[in-house]
C-alpha positions as CSV (number, residue, x, y, z in Angstrom):
1,M,27.9,10.2,-21.3
2,M,26.5,12.3,-18.5
3,T,28.2,15.4,-17.3
4,K,28.1,16.8,-13.8
5,D,25.8,19.5,-15.0
6,T,23.3,17.0,-16.4
7,K,23.3,15.0,-13.2
8,A,22.8,18.2,-11.2
9,R,19.8,19.2,-13.4
10,R,18.2,15.7,-13.0
11,A,18.7,15.7,-9.2
12,R,17.2,19.2,-9.0
13,G,14.2,18.1,-11.2
14,K,13.6,15.2,-9.0
15,T,13.6,17.4,-5.9
16,E,11.1,19.8,-7.6
17,V,8.8,16.9,-8.5
18,T,8.9,15.5,-5.0
19,K,8.2,18.9,-3.5
20,Y,5.3,19.4,-5.9
21,L,3.8,16.0,-5.1
22,K,4.0,16.6,-1.3
23,I,2.4,20.0,-1.6
24,R,-0.4,18.7,-3.9
25,I,-1.1,15.8,-1.5
26,E,-1.3,18.2,1.4
27,Q,-3.7,20.5,-0.6
28,L,-6.0,17.6,-1.6
29,T,-6.0,16.3,2.0
30,L,-7.1,19.8,3.3
31,E,-9.8,20.0,0.6
32,R,-11.0,16.5,1.6
33,S,-11.4,17.6,5.2
34,K,-13.6,20.5,4.1
35,N,-15.9,18.3,2.0
36,T,-18.9,16.1,2.8
37,N,-20.0,15.0,-0.6
38,T,-19.5,11.2,-0.9
39,D,-18.6,11.3,-4.6
40,T,-16.1,14.1,-4.1
41,L,-14.5,12.2,-1.2
42,L,-14.0,9.2,-3.4
43,I,-12.4,11.3,-6.1
44,L,-10.1,13.0,-3.6
45,D,-9.2,9.8,-2.0
46,K,-8.3,8.2,-5.3
47,S,-6.2,11.3,-6.3
48,I,-4.3,11.4,-3.0
49,Q,-3.6,7.6,-3.2
50,E,-2.3,7.9,-6.8
51,L,0.0,10.8,-6.0
52,A,1.2,9.1,-2.8
53,T,2.1,6.0,-4.9
54,V,4.0,8.1,-7.4
55,L,5.9,9.9,-4.6
56,D,6.8,6.6,-3.0
57,L,8.1,5.2,-6.4
58,I,10.2,8.3,-6.9
59,E,11.6,8.3,-3.4
60,R,12.5,4.6,-3.7
61,K,13.7,4.9,-7.3
62,A,11.4,2.0,-8.2
63,P,10.5,1.4,-11.8
64,L,6.9,1.6,-12.9
65,Q,5.5,-1.8,-13.7
66,R,2.9,-2.1,-16.4
67,P,0.2,-4.7,-15.8
């Protein structure tokens, strides 16, 4: 059985994760705008896309599906 304290900690943890993901996506996007190397751009694009997907899943409370 979950107590109010447990629910509050989980909610706070979700907020911290969401905040981290948004900041990290912003940092990677800024780094991407400063870069011209094609290989680096591909890596940054992939990283940004993966973090954006995780953020979307967390915000929608969608379960992760395994292939």
